[in-house]
Backbone as numpy.savetxt, mean C-alpha at the origin, in Angstrom:
# Nx Ny Nz CAx CAy CAz Cx Cy Cz
-3.62 -5.90 23.33 -4.70 -5.72 22.62 -5.16 -6.72 21.80
-6.69 -7.06 21.92 -7.25 -8.23 21.04 -7.41 -7.59 19.81
-6.52 -8.16 18.87 -6.85 -7.65 17.29 -8.26 -8.23 16.77
-8.54 -9.26 17.14 -9.62 -10.10 16.51 -10.91 -9.08 16.87
-10.99 -8.88 18.12 -11.92 -7.81 18.54 -12.07 -6.52 17.76
-11.23 -5.86 17.61 -10.78 -4.65 17.00 -11.29 -4.80 15.57
-10.78 -5.84 14.92 -11.15 -6.20 13.27 -12.87 -6.64 13.16
-13.40 -7.32 14.22 -14.80 -7.56 14.26 -15.78 -6.44 14.37
-15.41 -5.36 14.92 -16.11 -4.29 14.99 -16.52 -3.42 13.76
-15.63 -3.70 12.79 -15.99 -2.62 11.67 -16.58 -3.72 10.71
-17.71 -3.25 9.94 -18.67 -3.90 9.18 -17.96 -3.45 7.75
-17.67 -4.13 6.72 -17.03 -3.77 5.71 -17.78 -4.17 4.11
-18.90 -5.26 4.58 -19.40 -5.79 3.36 -20.00 -4.70 2.36
-20.17 -3.71 2.75 -20.84 -2.55 1.98 -20.10 -1.69 1.47
-18.67 -1.95 1.82 -17.69 -0.81 1.45 -17.36 -0.54 0.19
-17.17 1.04 -0.11 -16.82 1.25 -1.42 -15.42 1.74 -1.58
-14.55 1.19 -2.12 -13.15 1.66 -2.13 -13.09 2.31 -3.41
-12.78 3.89 -3.11 -12.67 4.67 -4.30 -11.41 4.44 -5.05
-11.26 4.52 -6.32 -10.35 4.49 -7.40 -9.42 5.68 -7.32
-8.83 5.90 -6.26 -8.00 7.07 -6.09 -6.33 6.84 -6.32
-5.50 7.42 -6.77 -4.43 7.16 -6.81 -3.93 6.49 -8.11
-2.70 6.23 -8.17 -2.27 5.43 -9.45 -0.96 5.03 -9.43
-0.51 4.05 -10.40 0.90 3.84 -10.42 1.39 4.35 -11.60
2.52 4.90 -11.50 3.22 5.61 -12.72 4.67 4.98 -13.17
4.94 4.93 -14.33 6.13 4.39 -14.64 7.32 5.77 -14.47
8.33 5.82 -14.15 9.41 6.84 -14.06 10.53 6.53 -14.96
11.47 7.53 -15.21 12.62 6.83 -16.06 13.72 6.84 -15.33
13.63 6.69 -13.94 14.78 6.56 -12.98 14.91 4.84 -12.79
16.16 4.49 -13.04 16.51 3.17 -12.68 16.34 2.45 -11.56
16.44 3.36 -10.42 16.60 2.92 -9.04 15.01 2.79 -8.62
13.77 3.28 -9.45 12.71 3.52 -9.08 11.89 3.43 -10.24
11.86 2.40 -10.98 11.20 2.45 -12.34 9.44 2.68 -12.11
8.97 2.30 -11.19 7.50 2.31 -10.79 7.48 3.31 -9.57
6.44 4.02 -9.38 5.91 4.78 -8.03 4.36 4.99 -7.98
3.98 4.83 -6.64 2.57 4.54 -6.34 2.50 6.17 -5.79
1.27 6.83 -6.52 1.03 8.18 -6.10 -0.41 8.10 -5.60
-0.45 9.24 -4.64 -1.85 9.21 -3.98 -2.74 10.15 -5.06
-4.00 10.44 -4.47 -4.93 11.33 -5.25 -4.36 12.48 -5.88
-3.54 13.16 -5.18 -3.06 14.33 -5.24 -1.97 14.11 -6.29
-1.41 13.05 -6.75 -0.37 12.84 -7.51 0.90 13.12 -6.76
0.76 13.02 -5.55 2.14 12.75 -4.64 2.50 11.26 -4.25
3.92 11.01 -4.46 4.32 9.76 -4.17 4.24 9.26 -2.85
3.56 8.23 -2.47 3.27 7.51 -1.13 4.66 7.02 -0.58
5.13 7.87 0.36 6.42 7.69 1.05 6.69 5.99 1.31
5.91 5.45 2.24 6.08 3.95 2.57 5.99 3.00 1.28
5.42 3.25 0.21 5.23 2.52 -0.95 6.62 2.57 -1.45
7.13 3.86 -1.81 8.25 4.17 -2.55 9.51 3.49 -1.57
9.43 3.47 -0.21 10.43 2.95 0.38 10.71 1.62 -0.02
9.38 0.89 0.22 9.28 -0.60 0.01 9.95 -0.91 -1.42
9.29 -0.28 -2.35 9.77 -0.79 -3.67 11.21 -0.27 -3.86
11.92 0.49 -3.42 13.43 0.69 -3.49 14.13 -0.43 -2.87
13.54 -0.70 -1.80 14.23 -1.96 -1.21 13.83 -3.39 -1.94
12.79 -3.37 -2.49 12.74 -4.53 -3.51 13.47 -4.58 -4.54
13.76 -3.60 -5.26 14.86 -3.55 -6.08 16.21 -3.69 -5.75
16.57 -3.10 -4.72 17.90 -3.41 -3.87 18.26 -4.76 -3.69
17.17 -5.68 -3.60 17.20 -6.97 -3.23 17.17 -7.91 -4.25
17.59 -7.23 -5.54 17.75 -7.95 -6.85 16.42 -8.32 -7.78
15.36 -7.65 -7.28 14.02 -8.06 -7.97 14.05 -7.00 -9.40
13.15 -7.44 -10.13 12.92 -6.96 -11.29 12.07 -5.72 -11.47
12.18 -5.04 -12.47 11.27 -3.76 -12.59 9.84 -4.37 -12.97
9.55 -5.50 -13.35 8.30 -6.12 -13.66 7.76 -6.55 -12.09
8.57 -6.98 -11.42 8.12 -7.28 -9.99 7.81 -5.83 -9.21
8.40 -4.98 -9.33 8.26 -3.69 -8.78 7.15 -3.30 -9.22
6.70 -3.38 -10.53 5.20 -2.76 -10.80 4.22 -3.59 -10.38
4.19 -4.72 -10.33 3.32 -5.96 -9.72 3.14 -5.40 -8.40
4.29 -5.37 -7.35 4.06 -4.88 -5.95 3.40 -3.38 -5.74
3.81 -2.66 -6.91 3.29 -1.26 -6.85 1.85 -1.10 -6.91
1.15 -1.95 -7.87 -0.08 -2.19 -7.85 -1.01 -2.79 -6.75
-0.18 -3.57 -6.08 -0.67 -4.37 -4.74 -0.84 -3.21 -3.59
0.34 -2.30 -3.43 0.25 -1.22 -2.59 -0.68 -0.46 -2.91
-0.80 -0.04 -4.12 -2.01 1.02 -4.56 -3.36 0.19 -4.07
-3.76 -0.90 -4.06 -4.96 -1.37 -3.71 -5.02 -1.18 -2.28
-3.86 -1.65 -1.50 -3.86 -1.68 -0.18 -4.00 -0.16 0.38
-3.42 0.74 -0.18 -3.60 2.08 0.26 -5.07 2.60 0.07
-5.69 2.22 -1.01 -7.15 2.59 -1.59 -7.80 2.11 -0.40
-7.65 0.65 0.09 -8.47 -0.02 0.98 -8.34 0.83 2.37
-7.06 1.19 2.87 -6.93 1.70 4.05 -7.61 3.01 4.22
-7.61 3.70 3.06 -8.42 4.96 2.99 -9.73 4.83 2.99
-10.44 3.79 2.36 -11.87 3.48 2.60 -11.92 3.03 3.79
-11.38 2.55 4.76 -11.68 2.45 6.14 -11.21 3.20 7.16
-10.60 4.30 6.62 -10.14 5.50 7.26 -9.08 5.10 8.45
-8.11 4.32 7.80 -7.12 3.82 8.66 -5.61 4.42 8.14
-4.91 5.12 9.08 -3.70 5.40 8.77 -2.61 4.21 8.46
-1.69 4.43 7.46 -0.91 3.26 7.13 0.09 3.12 8.50
0.32 3.86 9.40 1.21 3.42 10.37 0.19 2.85 11.59
-1.07 3.09 11.40 -2.10 2.41 12.28 -2.49 1.10 11.92
-2.41 0.80 10.61 -2.68 -0.64 9.94 -1.54 -1.59 10.55
-0.32 -0.78 10.62 0.83 -1.74 10.93 0.58 -2.27 12.52
0.00 -1.63 13.20 -0.14 -1.82 14.78 -1.38 -2.71 14.69
-2.12 -2.95 14.03 -3.27 -3.57 13.92 -3.18 -4.91 13.37
-1.92 -5.27 12.53 -1.58 -6.56 11.93 -1.00 -7.42 13.20
-1.89 -8.28 13.25 -1.61 -9.61 14.18 -0.04 -10.26 14.01
0.56 -10.67 15.13 2.01 -11.00 14.72 1.77 -12.47 14.43
2.85 -12.83 13.72 2.99 -14.25 13.00 3.21 -15.05 14.21
2.80 -16.31 14.25 3.25 -17.30 15.28 2.43 -18.30 15.50
């Protein structure tokens, strides 16, 4: 698949990214911050990533920072109507 061609087809200069979802503090030591969608449900891939981040010895502050980055990413994906799993398949391989 030609990833560059797929990306060039989409015009995003006038894109409006909705401010849906939020990052919320929790009382759980294992997951001090959670990324929620517009309906207030935890976004599973974000939760899994944040748990792994903490398991690798990162701080709660790093978890919070990454949570906000993930929220922006999920907002962008929603704006361009791309599912999380589809975005992964469009990511060019490093090399």
